[in-house]
C-alpha positions as semicolon CSV with decimal commas, in nm:
position;residue;x (nm);y (nm);z (nm)
1;M;0,849;-12,594;14,984
2;T;0,785;-12,825;15,262
3;A;0,427;-12,970;15,248
4;P;0,242;-12,865;15,537
5;E;0,232;-13,114;15,857
6;A;-0,078;-13,187;16,049
7;T;0,073;-13,175;16,415
8;G;-0,147;-13,202;16,744
9;G;-0,141;-12,869;16,910
10;V;-0,056;-12,650;16,628
11;A;-0,303;-12,391;16,711
12;E;-0,227;-12,356;17,063
13;E;0,131;-12,247;16,982
14;R;0,253;-11,930;17,061
15;A;0,404;-11,781;16,736
16;V;0,560;-11,424;16,677
17;G;0,379;-11,166;16,461
18;E;0,384;-11,226;16,093
19;R;0,692;-11,048;15,889
20;R;0,756;-10,972;15,536
21;L;1,024;-10,973;15,359
22;H;1,278;-10,690;15,288
23;P;1,149;-10,398;15,082
24;V;1,378;-10,456;14,812
25;T;1,226;-10,810;14,736
26;P;0,944;-10,675;14,482
27;L;1,270;-10,570;14,290
28;R;1,393;-10,918;14,222
29;R;0,983;-11,046;14,200
30;A;0,926;-10,786;13,939
31;W;1,181;-10,959;13,655
32;A;0,976;-11,267;13,609
33;P;0,722;-11,129;13,366
34;I;1,025;-10,965;13,188
35;A;1,201;-11,329;13,183
36;V;0,935;-11,460;12,999
37;I;0,956;-11,268;12,715
38;V;1,335;-11,306;12,706
39;G;1,272;-11,633;12,699
40;W;0,998;-11,663;12,433
41;A;1,234;-11,441;12,216
42;V;1,555;-11,652;12,306
43;H;1,321;-11,978;12,216
44;D;1,219;-11,837;11,860
45;P;1,445;-11,566;11,770
46;D;1,339;-11,523;11,395
47;Q;0,987;-11,494;11,538
48;A;1,109;-11,268;11,747
49;Q;1,285;-11,064;11,531
50;R;1,011;-11,022;11,305
51;Q;0,755;-10,905;11,560
52;L;1,007;-10,635;11,650
53;A;1,042;-10,493;11,264
54;R;0,651;-10,497;11,286
55;L;0,661;-10,289;11,563
56;T;0,662;-9,900;11,556
57;T;0,843;-9,654;11,809
58;T;0,535;-9,549;11,933
59;T;0,376;-9,881;11,962
60;L;0,702;-10,016;12,156
61;L;0,691;-9,717;12,380
62;L;0,342;-9,763;12,462
63;G;0,442;-10,162;12,535
64;L;0,742;-10,061;12,768
65;A;0,437;-9,848;12,944
66;V;0,226;-10,108;13,012
67;I;0,502;-10,368;13,031
68;V;0,716;-10,201;13,310
69;P;0,438;-10,107;13,549
70;A;0,264;-10,464;13,525
71;A;0,592;-10,592;13,639
72;A;0,640;-10,370;13,889
73;L;0,264;-10,438;14,052
74;Y;0,358;-10,831;14,010
75;G;0,671;-10,761;14,182
76;F;0,501;-10,579;14,466
77;L;0,167;-10,789;14,516
78;T;0,433;-11,087;14,586
79;W;0,603;-10,947;14,794
80;W;0,287;-10,813;14,991
81;F;0,116;-11,147;15,036
82;T;0,452;-11,317;15,152
83;H;0,465;-11,366;15,524
84;F;0,641;-11,566;15,772
85;S;0,621;-11,657;16,108
86;V;0,816;-11,883;16,383
87;T;0,618;-12,081;16,653
88;D;0,795;-12,275;16,909
89;T;0,837;-12,584;16,698
90;E;0,807;-12,433;16,308
91;L;0,842;-12,201;16,053
92;R;0,541;-12,073;15,853
93;I;0,573;-11,916;15,584
94;R;0,256;-11,828;15,351
95;T;0,259;-11,725;14,985
96;G;0,049;-11,712;14,648
97;L;-0,148;-11,428;14,481
98;L;-0,456;-11,620;14,380
99;F;-0,354;-11,956;14,543
100;R;-0,271;-11,942;14,863
101;R;0,000;-12,199;15,079
102;T;0,111;-12,203;15,378
103;A;0,450;-12,444;15,430
104;H;0,500;-12,571;15,817
105;I;0,812;-12,649;15,828
106;R;0,895;-12,826;16,178
107;L;1,225;-12,673;16,322
108;E;1,369;-13,031;16,434
109;R;1,376;-13,122;16,050
110;I;1,566;-12,871;15,938
111;Q;1,931;-12,999;15,814
112;A;2,113;-12,659;15,796
113;I;2,033;-12,278;15,740
114;D;2,278;-12,118;15,510
115;V;2,297;-11,768;15,441
116;T;2,353;-11,672;15,090
117;Q;2,467;-11,302;14,939
118;P;2,494;-11,305;14,565
119;L;2,664;-10,996;14,416
120;L;2,362;-10,769;14,371
121;A;2,242;-10,858;14,732
122;R;2,545;-10,754;14,865
123;I;2,587;-10,435;14,739
124;A;2,207;-10,382;14,858
125;G;2,277;-10,497;15,206
126;V;2,048;-10,794;15,189
127;A;2,064;-11,175;15,198
128;K;1,893;-11,482;15,199
129;L;1,846;-11,754;15,453
130;R;1,836;-12,101;15,250
131;L;1,701;-12,374;15,455
132;D;1,747;-12,785;15,400
133;V;1,468;-12,980;15,541
134;V;1,464;-13,378;15,584
135;G;1,221;-13,490;15,294
136;A;1,221;-13,191;15,067
137;E;1,361;-13,205;14,702
138;K;1,499;-12,860;14,707
139;K;1,599;-12,605;14,942
140;D;1,319;-12,381;15,117
141;E;1,458;-12,020;15,115
142;L;1,356;-11,665;15,242
143;A;1,454;-11,382;15,013
144;F;1,548;-11,127;15,084
145;L;1,596;-11,027;15,430
146;G;1,809;-10,746;15,598
147;E;2,194;-10,895;15,640
148;R;2,161;-10,844;16,002
149;E;1,799;-10,950;15,992
150;A;1,845;-11,318;15,823
151;R;2,166;-11,375;16,058
152;A;1,951;-11,331;16,344
153;L;1,652;-11,480;16,247
154;R;1,889;-11,792;16,154
155;A;2,007;-11,777;16,523
156;E;1,655;-11,774;16,683
157;L;1,553;-12,061;16,444
158;L;1,865;-12,288;16,573
159;A;1,821;-12,171;16,937
160;R;1,457;-12,276;16,926
161;A;1,560;-12,563;16,729
162;A;1,814;-12,610;17,022
163;G;1,495;-12,592;17,300
164;F;1,559;-12,218;17,415
165;A;1,186;-12,050;17,554
166;P;1,033;-11,866;17,263
167;E;1,112;-11,547;17,521
168;T;1,458;-11,556;17,552
169;A;1,538;-11,738;17,181
170;H;1,580;-11,423;17,018
171;Q;1,836;-11,281;17,285
172;V;2,098;-11,611;17,226
173;G;2,236;-11,452;16,924
174;E;2,471;-11,685;16,676
175;A;2,725;-11,909;16,879
176;P;3,052;-11,806;16,855
177;A;3,298;-11,983;16,624
178;R;3,680;-12,087;16,608
179;E;3,846;-12,047;16,266
180;L;4,012;-12,412;16,196
181;L;4,115;-12,342;15,844
182;R;4,146;-12,074;15,586
183;V;4,234;-12,174;15,191
184;P;4,477;-11,902;15,045
185;P;4,413;-11,820;14,769
186;R;4,711;-11,880;14,527
187;V;4,688;-12,260;14,667
188;L;4,313;-12,253;14,535
189;A;4,436;-12,159;14,233
190;L;4,742;-12,348;14,172
191;S;4,504;-12,706;14,285
192;L;4,287;-12,586;14,037
193;M;4,547;-12,570;13,790
194;L;4,655;-12,938;13,863
195;T;4,327;-13,098;13,829
196;G;4,304;-13,370;13,573
197;A;3,971;-13,236;13,435
198;T;4,146;-12,905;13,351
199;W;4,450;-13,065;13,189
200;G;4,229;-13,273;12,989
201;S;4,021;-13,009;12,839
202;L;4,313;-12,804;12,757
203;I;4,461;-13,143;12,598
204;A;4,168;-13,164;12,385
205;A;4,160;-12,838;12,285
206;L;4,498;-12,845;12,146
207;V;4,475;-13,185;11,965
208;V;4,101;-13,193;11,834
209;P;4,142;-12,877;11,606
210;P;4,415;-12,995;11,451
211;V;4,310;-13,324;11,374
212;L;3,997;-13,154;11,250
213;W;4,179;-12,943;10,967
214;L;4,333;-13,226;10,847
215;A;4,056;-13,392;10,804
216;T;3,828;-13,133;10,648
217;H;4,047;-12,779;10,587
218;S;3,745;-12,614;10,740
219;L;3,836;-12,304;10,931
220;W;3,509;-12,267;11,061
221;T;3,478;-12,639;11,158
222;V;3,805;-12,593;11,354
223;I;3,709;-12,250;11,535
224;A;3,341;-12,376;11,619
225;T;3,505;-12,693;11,786
226;A;3,801;-12,527;11,994
227;A;3,611;-12,239;12,156
228;P;3,390;-12,459;12,353
229;L;3,711;-12,689;12,436
230;L;3,865;-12,374;12,581
231;G;3,576;-12,204;12,723
232;T;3,531;-12,570;12,920
233;A;3,844;-12,555;13,032
234;G;3,861;-12,200;13,169
235;A;3,512;-12,177;13,298
236;S;3,536;-12,494;13,485
237;S;3,850;-12,343;13,663
238;V;3,716;-12,035;13,694
239;G;3,389;-12,116;13,822
240;R;3,524;-12,299;14,070
241;F;3,771;-12,037;14,203
242;V;3,501;-11,804;14,186
243;A;3,278;-12,005;14,442
244;E;3,551;-12,162;14,667
245;Y;3,741;-11,841;14,699
246;D;3,853;-11,715;15,070
247;W;3,703;-12,058;15,193
248;T;3,700;-12,051;15,573
249;V;3,594;-12,376;15,814
250;G;3,488;-12,249;16,182
251;E;3,387;-12,421;16,418
252;S;3,095;-12,356;16,675
253;P;2,850;-12,538;16,909
254;D;2,572;-12,575;16,595
255;G;2,800;-12,729;16,372
256;L;3,110;-12,670;16,149
257;R;3,065;-12,326;15,930
258;I;3,183;-12,264;15,619
259;D;3,226;-11,890;15,427
260;R;3,298;-11,888;15,077
261;G;3,285;-11,691;14,776
262;L;3,419;-11,444;14,574
263;L;3,134;-11,263;14,422
264;D;2,828;-11,440;14,582
265;R;2,939;-11,525;14,957
266;S;2,794;-11,778;15,133
267;H;2,751;-11,907;15,488
268;E;2,713;-12,242;15,551
269;T;2,659;-12,495;15,839
270;V;2,714;-12,871;15,840
271;P;2,518;-12,976;16,136
272;P;2,657;-13,202;16,421
273;G;2,591;-13,560;16,367
274;R;2,391;-13,575;16,051
275;V;2,698;-13,607;15,818
276;Q;2,651;-13,935;15,655
277;T;2,957;-13,978;15,465
278;V;3,291;-13,795;15,444
279;R;3,519;-13,873;15,144
280;I;3,892;-13,786;15,088
281;V;4,020;-13,710;14,702
282;Q;4,336;-13,686;14,600
283;P;4,412;-13,629;14,237
284;L;4,742;-13,763;14,100
285;L;4,905;-13,429;14,045
286;W;4,838;-13,307;14,420
287;R;5,030;-13,601;14,559
288;R;5,388;-13,421;14,542
289;R;5,253;-13,145;14,790
290;G;5,050;-13,374;14,980
291;W;4,710;-13,206;14,938
292;V;4,340;-13,350;14,906
293;R;3,996;-13,240;14,916
294;V;3,714;-13,326;15,158
295;E;3,391;-13,365;15,054
296;L;3,057;-13,466;15,249
297;D;2,742;-13,647;15,193
298;V;2,501;-13,483;15,438
299;A;2,133;-13,601;15,455
300;G;1,862;-13,348;15,322
301;S;2,135;-13,129;15,269
302;S;2,310;-12,999;14,924
303;N;2,637;-12,951;15,154
304;S;2,890;-13,174;14,908
305;V;3,250;-12,989;15,004
306;L;3,402;-12,928;15,339
307;V;3,756;-12,897;15,247
308;P;3,838;-12,771;14,837
309;V;4,214;-12,813;14,922
310;A;4,482;-12,876;15,220
311;P;4,738;-13,042;15,345
312;R;4,665;-13,380;15,458
313;E;4,712;-13,363;15,777
314;V;4,536;-13,024;15,803
315;A;4,214;-13,193;15,608
316;E;4,234;-13,506;15,865
317;A;4,211;-13,286;16,140
318;V;3,897;-13,115;16,034
319;I;3,763;-13,449;15,954
320;G;3,846;-13,522;16,324
321;R;3,603;-13,232;16,410
322;V;3,307;-13,344;16,201
323;L;3,336;-13,704;16,280
324;P;3,481;-13,695;16,659
325;G;3,725;-13,986;16,740
326;V;3,751;-14,078;16,344
327;A;4,143;-14,143;16,264
328;V;4,206;-14,248;15,892
329;P;4,272;-14,575;15,814
330;I;4,659;-14,603;15,690
331;A;4,762;-14,661;15,316
332;P;4,752;-15,009;15,197
333;R;5,093;-15,003;15,133
334;E;5,146;-15,048;15,504
335;V;4,944;-15,341;15,534
336;A;5,099;-15,661;15,579
337;E;4,925;-15,894;15,354
338;A;4,957;-16,268;15,340
339;A;5,077;-16,436;14,979
340;N;4,793;-16,627;14,863
341;G;4,554;-16,428;15,029
342;P;4,418;-16,103;15,210
343;V;4,429;-16,012;15,538
344;L;4,080;-15,944;15,726
345;P;4,041;-15,551;15,824
346;V;4,138;-15,570;16,209
347;V;3,852;-15,372;16,440
348;V;4,045;-15,137;16,657
349;P;3,946;-14,842;16,814
350;G;4,220;-14,624;16,675
351;L;4,390;-14,656;16,337
352;S;4,355;-14,962;16,090
353;S;4,488;-15,080;15,792
354;F;4,358;-15,091;15,462
355;A;4,360;-15,451;15,283
356;R;4,370;-15,520;14,908
357;P;4,193;-15,771;14,725
358;P;4,360;-16,109;14,694
359;A;4,609;-16,112;14,454
360;R;4,525;-16,421;14,274
361;G;4,167;-16,361;14,171
362;A;4,160;-15,985;14,133
363;R;4,427;-15,917;13,905
364;W;4,189;-16,154;13,667
365;C;3,864;-15,927;13,768
366;V;4,010;-15,594;13,779
367;P;4,392;-15,605;13,588
368;V;4,613;-15,346;13,686
369;W;4,342;-15,129;13,899
370;W;4,272;-15,363;14,150
371;R;4,558;-15,229;14,353
372;G;4,355;-14,954;14,400
373;Y;4,080;-15,096;14,607
374;G;4,136;-15,172;14,951
375;V;3,877;-15,185;15,261
376;A;3,933;-15,124;15,647
377;V;3,742;-15,116;15,958
378;T;3,769;-14,923;16,297
379;G;3,590;-14,882;16,565
380;A;3,434;-14,614;16,436
381;V;3,395;-14,622;16,041
382;F;3,363;-14,849;15,794
383;A;3,637;-14,725;15,479
384;A;3,665;-14,794;15,122
385;R;3,924;-14,724;14,916
386;R;3,950;-14,744;14,525
387;G;4,188;-14,537;14,287
388;L;4,536;-14,577;14,139
389;L;4,544;-14,215;13,977
390;R;4,264;-14,055;14,159
391;R;4,283;-14,200;14,496
392;Q;3,936;-14,167;14,677
393;V;3,862;-14,272;15,057
394;A;3,524;-14,303;15,190
395;L;3,435;-14,315;15,537
396;V;3,107;-14,416;15,690
397;P;3,046;-14,403;16,043
398;H;2,865;-14,725;16,189
399;A;2,558;-14,548;16,311
400;K;2,453;-14,410;15,957
401;V;2,460;-14,737;15,817
402;Q;2,152;-14,836;15,683
403;S;2,190;-15,109;15,509
404;V;2,439;-15,400;15,396
405;R;2,478;-15,613;15,079
406;V;2,670;-15,844;14,911
407;T;2,664;-15,878;14,514
408;Q;2,893;-16,129;14,313
409;G;2,863;-16,150;13,950
410;P;2,946;-16,410;13,741
411;W;3,324;-16,363;13,713
412;E;3,393;-16,316;14,044
413;R;3,210;-16,628;14,124
414;V;3,477;-16,784;13,954
415;W;3,746;-16,674;14,129
416;G;3,564;-16,662;14,457
417;L;3,499;-16,284;14,485
418;A;3,249;-16,078;14,592
419;D;3,167;-15,711;14,667
420;V;3,029;-15,534;14,995
421;H;2,806;-15,207;14,969
422;V;2,740;-15,050;15,263
423;D;2,387;-14,783;15,203
424;T;2,394;-14,432;15,395
425;G;2,080;-14,218;15,493
426;A;2,185;-13,960;15,207
427;D;2,105;-14,243;14,951
428;K;2,465;-14,305;14,887
429;T;2,655;-14,613;14,879
430;V;3,007;-14,698;14,983
431;T;3,160;-15,030;14,805
432;A;3,425;-15,249;14,883
433;R;3,546;-15,422;14,572
434;L;3,684;-15,757;14,531
435;R;3,695;-15,897;14,828
436;G;3,716;-16,263;14,926
437;A;3,382;-16,453;14,925
438;G;3,440;-16,562;15,296
439;E;3,602;-16,204;15,420
440;A;3,233;-16,022;15,232
441;E;3,028;-16,245;15,441
442;E;3,237;-16,171;15,749
443;L;3,209;-15,824;15,670
444;L;2,810;-15,810;15,591
445;R;2,783;-15,988;15,973
446;G;3,045;-15,798;16,154
447;Q;2,892;-15,446;16,006
448;A;2,512;-15,505;16,083
449;E;2,603;-15,535;16,434
450;R;2,842;-15,216;16,431
451;S;2,538;-15,035;16,270
452;R;2,347;-15,104;16,588
453;T;2,607;-15,080;16,857
454;G;2,719;-14,746;16,696
455;R;2,359;-14,590;16,677
456;R;2,391;-14,624;17,074
457;G;2,682;-14,363;17,127
458;A;2,629;-14,176;16,815
459;V;2,651;-13,785;16,850
460;R;2,344;-13,621;16,864
461;D;2,204;-13,462;16,575
462;R;1,994;-13,155;16,720
463;W;2,108;-12,818;16,688
464;M;2,331;-12,661;16,985
465;V;2,357;-12,318;17,070
466;G;2,546;-12,151;17,304
467;G;2,834;-12,395;17,361
């Protein structure tokens, strides 16, 4: 949870009366004592089996008569002593049975507010709010609230963060959304089948067992090896299909909204102005169909996927809503390179082209694969490209660049090359590899200036409600 913050005037803030979570919450909390017992049994199954063998039917019934009410009492007390309230500037959450704790979550530090519904929660008609907060290692959450109450509270928090008066914030409601993209289930399924990780696991499952059989002639060894390999191939694909099913991206005044999930439904928001990096990924087997995947780095948020699969032109249109005015640089094959050296990236308001590393030195530092590297700079972003089989393009808005570094290894120094590293506010780094030493210094000086000027016209990173 977010640590309490000492802020002036908190005592004078107006707060809505404290509220409790949904009455179904004790059922969730009651599992904690039972989970401890199950964990002990799994950790030492032999000892657990011996202890159970010593127990009579009467003892088991007496044990259940004690454990079940104790678990129910624990669930009720944790629910009873958990309250939350909303003031003009913060969300307060009070928890604890023996040791009381109050978290003060400043509204302007909230990165995103997601509404999630695990399968059983959907059946019970409840949901939980998950909050991404700047400086917090994990998401704060309120679990569980009624589904309508969760959405209303989310809208209220966003309204107050946007500056609406407390008396009217609860009347604002959730801002309307316009659908930009919906991923058909058949397209998602086919894209997962064409992913290299899935095929790698399947090939390993087909090749490794016969080799083990020839080496050991042990059926159990083959089964023990093949089963996990097949399970890994299936679980990764099935898990992603279940998580990314019915993926929908909508645009609203408070950011891009993402709804997804087959069993567990999730309603997430990508807040405006807080995206640090956008990555466009294209596996080898997706190229024929022109599909790409779009991933994100958002400071303080766990949101990592914007579009699981879509045609490139559709994906780039969605990127244009996350990074207004940004166009993805064109492919390196369209760059007119000089015969004996690279072409410096040209800064233009619209499109720019990726420039490959200088062939003369790069081919000795990274044979063959050097052709996959590239860098481009537009008036809005610093872009780096890498990969021949699995292509990836990273876009960093100039305003989000925290620092720029140039590094040079001993072998790169021999060939007059260097790497340019751009650090973002999400503790991530985008690297333009194998640039000429002079070009790298030029990029370093130019990017420092572009970062300073870019912040002046950056998209504001406050919540906006009501359009």
